[in-house]
MDAnalysis code that builds the backbone (N, CA, C; Angstrom):
import MDAnalysis as mda
import numpy as np

u = mda.Universe.empty(573, n_residues=191, atom_resindex=np.repeat(np.arange(191), 3), trajectory=True)
u.add_TopologyAttr("name", ["N", "CA", "C"] * 191)
u.add_TopologyAttr("resid", np.arange(1, 192))
u.add_TopologyAttr("resname", ["MET", "PRO", "SER", "ILE", "TYR", "ARG", "SER", "GLY", "GLY", "LYS", "ARG", "SER", "LEU", "ASP", "PHE", "VAL", "VAL", "SER", "ALA", "ILE", "GLY", "LEU", "VAL", "ILE", "THR", "ALA", "PRO", "ILE", "CYS", "LEU", "VAL", "ILE", "ALA", "ILE", "ALA", "ILE", "ARG", "ILE", "ASP", "ASP", "GLY", "GLY", "ALA", "ALA", "VAL", "PHE", "ASN", "GLN", "GLU", "ARG", "VAL", "GLY", "ARG", "SER", "TRP", "HIS", "LEU", "PHE", "ARG", "ILE", "HIS", "LYS", "PHE", "ARG", "SER", "MET", "PRO", "VAL", "GLY", "ASN", "ALA", "ASN", "VAL", "PRO", "SER", "ALA", "HIS", "ALA", "ASP", "ALA", "LEU", "PRO", "ILE", "THR", "ARG", "VAL", "GLY", "ARG", "PHE", "LEU", "ARG", "ARG", "SER", "ASN", "LEU", "ASP", "GLU", "LEU", "PRO", "GLN", "LEU", "VAL", "ASN", "VAL", "LEU", "MET", "GLY", "THR", "MET", "SER", "LEU", "VAL", "GLY", "PRO", "ARG", "PRO", "ALA", "LEU", "PRO", "SER", "GLN", "VAL", "GLU", "LEU", "ILE", "GLU", "LEU", "ARG", "ARG", "SER", "ASN", "GLY", "ALA", "MET", "ALA", "VAL", "LEU", "PRO", "GLY", "LEU", "THR", "GLY", "LEU", "ALA", "GLN", "VAL", "ASN", "GLY", "TYR", "ASP", "GLY", "MET", "PRO", "ASP", "GLU", "ILE", "LYS", "ALA", "GLY", "PHE", "ASP", "GLY", "GLU", "TYR", "ALA", "GLU", "GLY", "ILE", "SER", "LEU", "ARG", "THR", "ASP", "ILE", "LEU", "ILE", "MET", "LEU", "ARG", "THR", "LEU", "GLY", "TYR", "LEU", "LEU", "LYS", "PRO", "PRO", "PRO", "ARG", "TYR"])
u.atoms.positions = np.array([
    [0.835, -1.180, 0.000],
    [0.000, 0.000, 0.000],
    [0.883, 1.247, 0.000],
    [0.671, 2.173, -0.961],
    [1.520, 3.360, -1.029],
    [1.270, 4.295, 0.151],
    [2.331, 4.995, 0.553],
    [2.203, 5.951, 1.649],
    [1.400, 7.163, 1.192],
    [0.897, 7.915, 2.160],
    [0.155, 9.145, 1.842],
    [1.061, 10.107, 1.093],
    [2.320, 10.194, 1.518],
    [3.256, 11.105, 0.846],
    [3.460, 10.691, -0.605],
    [3.690, 9.417, -0.822],
    [3.946, 8.923, -2.176],
    [2.719, 9.090, -3.074],
    [1.523, 8.884, -2.528],
    [0.315, 8.902, -3.356],
    [-0.249, 10.297, -3.606],
    [0.141, 11.299, -2.874],
    [-0.395, 12.636, -3.133],
    [0.366, 13.766, -2.480],
    [1.010, 13.469, -1.357],
    [1.736, 14.514, -0.639],
    [2.938, 15.033, -1.395],
    [3.624, 14.154, -2.091],
    [4.814, 14.553, -2.859],
    [4.425, 15.539, -3.955],
    [3.338, 15.247, -4.671],
    [2.885, 16.151, -5.734],
    [2.441, 17.492, -5.157],
    [1.775, 17.471, -4.001],
    [1.345, 18.715, -3.360],
    [2.554, 19.566, -2.971],
    [3.567, 18.925, -2.395],
    [4.790, 19.643, -2.025],
    [5.460, 20.226, -3.265],
    [5.558, 19.423, -4.333],
    [6.151, 19.904, -5.587],
    [5.425, 21.143, -6.093],
    [4.097, 21.089, -6.095],
    [3.299, 22.190, -6.627],
    [3.514, 23.462, -5.813],
    [3.415, 23.353, -4.503],
    [3.531, 24.541, -3.638],
    [4.940, 25.136, -3.712],
    [5.962, 24.297, -3.581],
    [7.344, 24.800, -3.577],
    [7.719, 25.382, -4.936],
    [7.321, 24.743, -6.029],
    [7.671, 25.274, -7.355],
    [6.938, 26.582, -7.627],
    [5.674, 26.699, -7.211],
    [4.926, 27.949, -7.404],
    [5.578, 29.083, -6.626],
    [5.918, 28.826, -5.368],
    [6.588, 29.856, -4.558],
    [7.961, 30.172, -5.147],
    [8.683, 29.137, -5.551],
    [10.009, 29.333, -6.139],
    [9.973, 30.181, -7.399],
    [8.978, 29.949, -8.244],
    [8.860, 30.740, -9.477],
    [8.569, 32.201, -9.163],
    [7.737, 32.470, -8.174],
    [7.433, 33.858, -7.797],
    [8.682, 34.538, -7.243],
    [9.374, 33.854, -6.342],
    [10.558, 34.440, -5.707],
    [11.687, 34.673, -6.706],
    [11.874, 33.740, -7.627],
    [13.006, 33.850, -8.559],
    [12.673, 34.608, -9.847],
    [11.430, 35.068, -9.995],
    [11.043, 35.770, -11.232],
    [11.972, 36.942, -11.572],
    [12.327, 37.809, -10.617],
    [13.247, 38.908, -10.974],
    [14.622, 38.402, -11.420],
    [15.120, 37.350, -10.763],
    [16.408, 36.776, -11.149],
    [16.317, 36.193, -12.556],
    [15.227, 35.486, -12.835],
    [15.033, 34.888, -14.163],
    [14.976, 35.964, -15.249],
    [14.339, 37.086, -14.957],
    [14.265, 38.185, -15.923],
    [15.654, 38.733, -16.227],
    [16.453, 38.936, -15.194],
    [17.826, 39.438, -15.383],
    [18.644, 38.433, -16.188],
    [18.515, 37.154, -15.873],
    [19.249, 36.115, -16.607],
    [18.832, 36.108, -18.078],
    [17.538, 36.175, -18.333],
    [17.041, 36.165, -19.716],
    [17.601, 37.347, -20.505],
    [17.615, 38.523, -19.899],
    [18.157, 39.714, -20.575],
    [19.651, 39.538, -20.833],
    [20.383, 39.012, -19.843],
    [21.824, 38.808, -20.000],
    [22.130, 37.828, -21.138],
    [21.351, 36.763, -21.247],
    [21.565, 35.792, -22.331],
    [21.323, 36.442, -23.681],
    [20.244, 37.217, -23.786],
    [19.933, 37.905, -25.049],
    [21.043, 38.885, -25.429],
    [21.558, 39.607, -24.461],
    [22.638, 40.562, -24.736],
    [23.915, 39.828, -25.120],
    [24.189, 38.706, -24.455],
    [25.431, 37.960, -24.680],
    [25.546, 37.429, -26.104],
    [24.490, 36.795, -26.633],
    [24.621, 36.269, -28.002],
    [23.359, 36.368, -28.852],
    [22.336, 37.043, -28.341],
    [21.179, 37.343, -29.167],
    [20.167, 36.221, -29.363],
    [20.436, 35.047, -28.863],
    [19.497, 33.939, -29.040],
    [18.441, 33.897, -27.950],
    [17.558, 32.926, -28.067],
    [16.501, 32.736, -27.062],
    [17.124, 32.430, -25.703],
    [16.496, 32.906, -24.640],
    [17.038, 32.720, -23.294],
    [16.830, 31.293, -22.783],
    [15.704, 30.699, -23.136],
    [15.371, 29.361, -22.645],
    [15.417, 28.388, -23.815],
    [15.981, 27.218, -23.559],
    [15.896, 26.184, -24.583],
    [15.137, 25.007, -24.011],
    [14.504, 24.270, -24.887],
    [13.710, 23.110, -24.515],
    [14.357, 21.880, -25.129],
    [14.410, 20.828, -24.360],
    [15.070, 19.613, -24.819],
    [14.192, 18.419, -24.462],
    [14.060, 17.483, -25.375],
    [13.262, 16.298, -25.112],
    [13.986, 15.379, -24.140],
    [13.253, 14.949, -23.120],
    [13.797, 14.040, -22.112],
    [12.800, 12.917, -21.872],
    [13.284, 11.863, -21.218],
    [12.448, 10.709, -20.905],
    [11.985, 10.835, -19.452],
    [10.673, 10.830, -19.265],
    [10.103, 10.971, -17.933],
    [9.607, 9.654, -17.372],
    [8.712, 9.762, -16.403],
    [8.151, 8.577, -15.751],
    [7.452, 7.699, -16.784],
    [7.645, 6.417, -16.675],
    [7.024, 5.420, -17.563],
    [7.314, 5.690, -19.039],
    [8.496, 6.205, -19.323],
    [8.986, 6.434, -20.684],
    [8.236, 7.529, -21.436],
    [7.455, 8.351, -20.755],
    [6.782, 9.459, -21.436],
    [7.796, 10.544, -21.752],
    [7.799, 10.972, -23.003],
    [8.705, 12.048, -23.412],
    [8.098, 13.386, -23.016],
    [8.948, 14.304, -22.579],
    [8.498, 15.653, -22.253],
    [9.607, 16.633, -22.591],
    [9.282, 17.909, -22.587],
    [10.245, 18.965, -22.896],
    [10.727, 19.586, -21.589],
    [12.025, 19.480, -21.350],
    [12.615, 20.103, -20.174],
    [13.009, 21.531, -20.548],
    [12.881, 22.456, -19.608],
    [13.216, 23.863, -19.839],
    [14.474, 24.204, -19.059],
    [15.408, 24.885, -19.737],
    [16.644, 25.325, -19.087],
    [17.040, 26.672, -19.671],
    [17.767, 27.464, -18.894],
    [18.373, 28.651, -19.483],
    [19.499, 28.180, -20.383],
    [19.570, 28.791, -21.551],
    [20.564, 28.391, -22.548],
    [21.946, 28.855, -22.114],
    [22.881, 27.920, -22.071],
    [24.257, 28.240, -21.687],
    [25.240, 28.054, -22.837],
    [24.785, 27.466, -23.932],
    [25.644, 27.241, -25.091],
    [25.165, 28.096, -26.257],
    [26.059, 28.373, -27.210],
    [25.629, 29.129, -28.378],
    [24.502, 28.413, -29.119],
    [23.709, 29.169, -29.848],
    [22.596, 28.622, -30.621],
    [23.112, 27.557, -31.585],
    [22.380, 26.439, -31.694],
    [22.708, 25.415, -32.678],
    [23.591, 24.283, -32.185],
    [23.941, 24.246, -30.908],
    [24.756, 23.141, -30.400],
    [23.946, 21.856, -30.311],
    [24.654, 20.739, -30.311],
    [24.013, 19.420, -30.249],
    [23.443, 19.145, -28.867],
    [22.426, 18.299, -28.806],
    [21.878, 17.831, -27.533],
    [22.701, 16.640, -27.073],
    [23.432, 16.834, -25.969],
    [24.272, 15.763, -25.447],
    [24.037, 15.627, -23.952],
    [24.340, 14.451, -23.375],
    [24.245, 14.302, -21.925],
    [25.199, 15.270, -21.232],
    [24.880, 15.644, -20.003],
    [25.685, 16.632, -19.281],
    [27.141, 16.204, -19.144],
    [27.406, 14.915, -19.086],
    [28.788, 14.437, -18.968],
    [29.626, 14.819, -20.186],
    [28.981, 15.043, -21.337],
    [29.704, 15.401, -22.563],
    [29.591, 16.883, -22.899],
    [28.812, 17.622, -22.149],
    [28.558, 19.032, -22.471],
    [29.792, 19.903, -22.321],
    [30.740, 19.506, -21.459],
    [31.927, 20.325, -21.251],
    [32.784, 20.423, -22.505],
    [32.631, 19.495, -23.439],
    [33.409, 19.527, -24.678],
    [32.853, 20.537, -25.677],
    [31.646, 21.051, -25.438],
    [31.019, 22.013, -26.346],
    [31.276, 23.435, -25.867],
    [31.204, 24.402, -26.783],
    [31.422, 25.795, -26.365],
    [30.307, 26.291, -25.448],
    [30.662, 27.170, -24.529],
    [29.710, 27.753, -23.588],
    [29.832, 29.270, -23.694],
    [28.701, 29.959, -23.643],
    [28.718, 31.423, -23.696],
    [29.283, 31.979, -22.388],
    [29.624, 33.269, -22.380],
    [30.144, 33.890, -21.151],
    [29.107, 33.813, -20.030],
    [27.855, 34.173, -20.350],
    [26.794, 34.102, -19.356],
    [26.557, 32.642, -18.974],
    [26.611, 31.756, -19.956],
    [26.396, 30.332, -19.709],
    [27.385, 29.746, -18.730],
    [28.632, 30.209, -18.772],
    [29.646, 29.704, -17.847],
    [29.221, 30.003, -16.403],
    [28.753, 31.235, -16.175],
    [28.274, 31.610, -14.845],
    [27.037, 30.796, -14.465],
    [26.108, 30.643, -15.403],
    [24.876, 29.902, -15.114],
    [25.172, 28.461, -14.728],
    [26.110, 27.845, -15.428],
    [26.455, 26.454, -15.135],
    [27.109, 26.325, -13.762],
    [28.064, 27.219, -13.468],
    [28.761, 27.141, -12.184],
    [27.810, 27.354, -11.017],
    [26.831, 28.237, -11.212],
    [25.890, 28.561, -10.136],
    [24.641, 27.673, -10.152],
    [24.493, 26.856, -11.193],
    [23.318, 26.006, -11.398],
    [22.034, 26.805, -11.641],
    [22.155, 28.079, -11.944],
    [20.974, 28.897, -12.237],
    [20.344, 28.522, -13.573],
    [21.077, 27.801, -14.418],
    [20.504, 27.360, -15.697],
    [19.333, 26.405, -15.480],
    [19.211, 25.836, -14.287],
    [18.151, 24.877, -13.979],
    [16.844, 25.536, -13.520],
    [16.847, 26.830, -13.211],
    [15.652, 27.492, -12.665],
    [14.382, 27.281, -13.494],
    [14.427, 27.341, -14.836],
    [13.191, 27.135, -15.598],
    [12.540, 25.762, -15.391],
    [13.281, 24.804, -14.830],
    [12.698, 23.493, -14.578],
    [11.643, 23.538, -13.475],
    [11.586, 24.654, -12.733],
    [10.496, 24.821, -11.776],
    [9.149, 24.818, -12.497],
    [9.136, 25.262, -13.765],
    [7.911, 25.196, -14.574],
    [7.549, 23.738, -14.822],
    [8.550, 22.895, -15.116],
    [8.299, 21.462, -15.290],
    [7.715, 20.851, -14.022],
    [8.240, 21.257, -12.877],
    [7.737, 20.729, -11.606],
    [6.299, 21.196, -11.393],
    [6.042, 22.466, -11.640],
    [4.692, 23.002, -11.476],
    [3.696, 22.262, -12.377],
    [4.106, 21.968, -13.616],
    [3.238, 21.282, -14.577],
    [3.082, 19.793, -14.279],
    [3.941, 19.233, -13.443],
    [3.831, 17.824, -13.090],
    [4.614, 16.876, -13.975],
    [5.492, 17.390, -14.858],
    [6.329, 16.507, -15.666],
    [7.621, 16.145, -14.938],
    [7.918, 16.906, -13.878],
    [9.078, 16.628, -13.036],
    [8.673, 16.814, -11.582],
    [9.548, 16.365, -10.700],
    [9.388, 16.536, -9.264],
    [10.589, 17.321, -8.748],
    [10.518, 17.799, -7.532],
    [11.688, 18.446, -6.939],
    [12.809, 17.427, -6.760],
    [12.439, 16.209, -6.347],
    [13.420, 15.157, -6.097],
    [13.038, 13.914, -6.894],
    [14.032, 13.326, -7.557],
    [13.837, 12.122, -8.354],
    [15.058, 11.914, -9.229],
    [15.104, 10.884, -10.021],
    [16.231, 10.685, -10.936],
    [16.283, 11.818, -11.961],
    [17.473, 12.278, -12.313],
    [17.576, 13.304, -13.345],
    [17.054, 12.721, -14.658],
    [16.245, 13.483, -15.410],
    [15.665, 12.939, -16.650],
    [16.735, 12.694, -17.713],
    [16.684, 11.526, -18.288],
    [17.662, 11.128, -19.305],
    [17.239, 11.622, -20.684],
    [18.239, 11.800, -21.538],
    [17.974, 12.023, -22.957],
    [17.522, 10.692, -23.559],
    [16.687, 10.724, -24.610],
    [16.280, 9.458, -25.242],
    [17.459, 8.617, -25.725],
    [18.585, 9.267, -26.032],
    [19.763, 8.539, -26.506],
    [20.504, 7.799, -25.399],
    [20.179, 8.063, -24.132],
    [20.847, 7.391, -23.012],
    [20.162, 6.053, -22.712],
    [20.196, 5.188, -23.700],
    [19.468, 3.921, -23.665],
    [19.913, 3.032, -22.507],
    [21.219, 2.944, -22.264],
    [21.722, 2.074, -21.194],
    [21.211, 2.546, -19.830],
    [21.278, 3.841, -19.569],
    [20.801, 4.380, -18.291],
    [19.303, 4.131, -18.124],
    [18.543, 4.358, -19.182],
    [17.092, 4.139, -19.129],
    [16.773, 2.674, -18.846],
    [17.483, 1.770, -19.495],
    [17.254, 0.331, -19.279],
    [17.610, -0.077, -17.855],
    [18.710, 0.442, -17.332],
    [19.084, 0.141, -15.947],
    [18.020, 0.643, -14.982],
    [17.491, 1.838, -15.239],
    [16.432, 2.381, -14.387],
    [15.144, 1.562, -14.510],
    [14.859, 1.081, -15.708],
    [13.674, 0.241, -15.883],
    [13.789, -1.017, -15.043],
    [14.972, -1.609, -15.034],
    [15.160, -2.878, -14.343],
    [15.086, -2.746, -12.818],
    [15.306, -1.530, -12.276],
    [15.273, -1.394, -10.822],
    [14.100, -0.551, -10.314],
    [13.166, -0.212, -11.191],
    [11.960, 0.497, -10.768],
    [12.047, 2.010, -10.782],
    [13.192, 2.571, -11.142],
    [13.349, 4.026, -11.114],
    [12.560, 4.732, -12.218],
    [12.164, 4.014, -13.263],
    [11.376, 4.646, -14.330],
    [9.917, 4.825, -13.906],
    [9.549, 4.309, -12.741],
    [8.168, 4.432, -12.261],
    [7.933, 5.721, -11.482],
    [8.990, 6.521, -11.284],
    [8.838, 7.776, -10.548],
    [9.158, 8.961, -11.451],
    [8.607, 10.117, -11.093],
    [8.900, 11.323, -11.861],
    [10.372, 11.677, -11.754],
    [10.964, 12.166, -12.840],
    [12.337, 12.658, -12.747],
    [12.360, 13.927, -11.898],
    [13.535, 14.276, -11.383],
    [13.616, 15.409, -10.474],
    [14.662, 16.440, -10.823],
    [14.525, 17.599, -10.176],
    [15.535, 18.651, -10.271],
    [16.836, 18.188, -9.632],
    [16.695, 17.447, -8.555],
    [17.845, 16.874, -7.864],
    [17.449, 15.472, -7.419],
    [18.428, 14.715, -6.992],
    [18.136, 13.358, -6.573],
    [19.265, 12.751, -5.777],
    [19.095, 11.522, -5.413],
    [20.093, 10.827, -4.606],
    [21.427, 10.706, -5.348],
    [21.390, 10.452, -6.639],
    [22.639, 10.370, -7.408],
    [23.333, 11.727, -7.461],
    [22.566, 12.819, -7.604],
    [23.152, 14.152, -7.701],
    [23.902, 14.524, -6.424],
    [23.331, 14.216, -5.269],
    [23.986, 14.596, -4.018],
    [25.134, 13.653, -3.668],
    [25.338, 12.644, -4.507],
    [26.456, 11.718, -4.312],
    [27.470, 11.815, -5.446],
    [27.507, 12.954, -6.167],
    [28.530, 13.180, -7.183],
    [28.172, 12.730, -8.573],
    [27.023, 13.095, -9.086],
    [26.432, 12.632, -10.342],
    [27.349, 12.748, -11.562],
    [27.923, 13.917, -11.814],
    [28.712, 14.112, -13.037],
    [29.923, 13.181, -13.048],
    [30.086, 12.480, -14.140],
    [31.178, 11.541, -14.289],
    [30.908, 10.169, -13.684],
    [29.769, 10.007, -13.037],
    [29.413, 8.741, -12.403],
    [28.972, 7.746, -13.486],
    [29.442, 6.496, -13.435],
    [28.989, 5.493, -14.413],
    [27.473, 5.272, -14.313],
    [26.855, 4.923, -15.430],
    [25.406, 4.713, -15.475],
    [24.924, 3.692, -14.448],
    [25.709, 2.639, -14.214],
    [25.295, 1.597, -13.269],
    [25.139, 2.176, -11.862],
    [26.043, 3.060, -11.475],
    [25.988, 3.648, -10.133],
    [24.849, 4.663, -10.049],
    [24.696, 5.499, -11.094],
    [23.570, 6.448, -11.133],
    [22.251, 5.698, -10.973],
    [22.091, 4.672, -11.796],
    [20.841, 3.906, -11.768],
    [20.645, 3.223, -10.420],
    [21.738, 2.810, -9.790],
    [21.638, 2.198, -8.467],
    [21.079, 3.180, -7.442],
    [21.601, 4.404, -7.443],
    [21.066, 5.435, -6.554],
    [19.603, 5.737, -6.890],
    [19.295, 5.799, -8.199],
    [17.921, 6.094, -8.626],
    [16.949, 5.009, -8.167],
    [17.365, 3.755, -8.273],
    [16.525, 2.649, -7.823],
    [16.338, 2.659, -6.311],
    [17.415, 2.969, -5.594],
    [17.333, 3.070, -4.132],
    [16.341, 4.164, -3.736],
    [16.405, 5.298, -4.440],
    [15.466, 6.388, -4.151],
    [14.025, 5.952, -4.442],
    [13.798, 5.358, -5.614],
    [12.445, 4.962, -6.018],
    [11.824, 3.991, -5.014],
    [12.649, 3.152, -4.439],
    [12.152, 2.163, -3.481],
    [11.808, 2.796, -2.129],
    [12.505, 3.876, -1.765],
    [12.333, 4.430, -0.428],
    [11.817, 5.853, -0.379],
    [10.991, 6.255, -1.339],
    [10.470, 7.625, -1.362],
    [9.739, 7.925, -0.053],
    [10.131, 9.056, 0.555],
    [9.452, 9.520, 1.763],
    [9.699, 11.017, 1.901],
    [8.886, 11.671, 2.695],
    [9.074, 13.101, 2.949],
    [10.443, 13.340, 3.572],
    [10.826, 12.509, 4.502],
    [12.135, 12.659, 5.159],
    [13.273, 12.569, 4.143],
    [13.216, 11.561, 3.273],
    [14.256, 11.393, 2.255],
    [14.316, 12.605, 1.336],
    [13.158, 13.079, 0.875],
    [13.134, 14.235, -0.018],
    [13.703, 15.478, 0.660],
    [13.352, 15.697, 1.911],
    [13.871, 16.869, 2.632],
    [15.387, 16.765, 2.799],
    [15.878, 15.585, 3.159],
    [17.327, 15.409, 3.304],
    [18.063, 15.656, 1.988],
    [17.513, 15.151, 0.880],
    [18.149, 15.362, -0.426],
    [18.118, 16.845, -0.799],
    [16.984, 17.525, -0.545],
    [16.910, 18.959, -0.854],
    [17.894, 19.759, 0.000],
    [18.046, 19.393, 1.276],
    [18.995, 20.100, 2.142],
    [20.436, 19.865, 1.682],
    [20.749, 18.637, 1.296],
    [22.101, 18.357, 0.778],
    [22.349, 19.105, -0.527],
    [21.315, 19.220, -1.361],
    [21.450, 19.973, -2.608],
    [21.678, 21.445, -2.305],
    [20.923, 21.995, -1.375],
    [21.074, 23.394, -0.992],
    [22.485, 23.644, -0.459],
    [22.994, 22.738, 0.354],
    [24.362, 22.858, 0.857],
    [25.372, 22.894, -0.273],
    [25.177, 22.051, -1.273],
    [26.060, 22.032, -2.445],
    [25.964, 23.350, -3.217],
    [24.742, 23.846, -3.408],
    [24.552, 25.068, -4.183],
    [25.112, 26.295, -3.479],
    [25.147, 26.277, -2.158],
    [25.639, 27.431, -1.409],
    [27.160, 27.455, -1.286],
    [27.824, 26.374, -1.691],
    [29.290, 26.367, -1.685],
    [29.787, 27.335, -2.758],
    [30.888, 28.029, -2.486],
    [31.418, 28.903, -3.542],
    [31.856, 28.069, -4.745],
    [31.612, 28.573, -5.976],
    [32.024, 27.810, -7.161],
    [33.552, 27.698, -7.231],
    [34.059, 26.636, -7.849],
    [35.508, 26.489, -7.966],
    [36.098, 27.589, -8.838],
    [37.309, 27.977, -8.517],
    [38.007, 28.995, -9.330],
    [38.929, 28.278, -10.298],
    [38.885, 28.739, -11.528],
    [39.730, 28.097, -12.556],
    [40.805, 29.047, -13.002],
])
């Protein structure tokens, strides 16, 4: 029998937090959008097809950090592509993810869950299918993210995703969000 949190509380929390988050960050989003337009003249937000719960495809929203016309690649390969000046700051600060609050509000994503894969990430999707992680909404952050997601092999990512899917709870989600907040508040590395 599913818990109250899993069956409706999680969606309620997602809706309330994303709505409040969008209101609070609206001025920041406006400044970012203007900066992107000034930097290279292209659209501020880009949409990319991702694989959601139960293999449903959806469009994820992100602030554009690369020049117009770049290929859609997994984040592990994105560092090999050119990044705009504003995009470099957005990536380091993770502000490029703010438009995904719209995805959370619409119900195509959750605050916490496995990061949504590109359709081309067949191995990761299959691993998630085999451990039940494809049965939950993808998230802005997740157990794999707070354990060093970038550069992590697909088997380990999927393992964290399956562990999360099996143990969804309000406590787990709050702990993951707090760990994510701690990561985001760290000063970015200097290069």
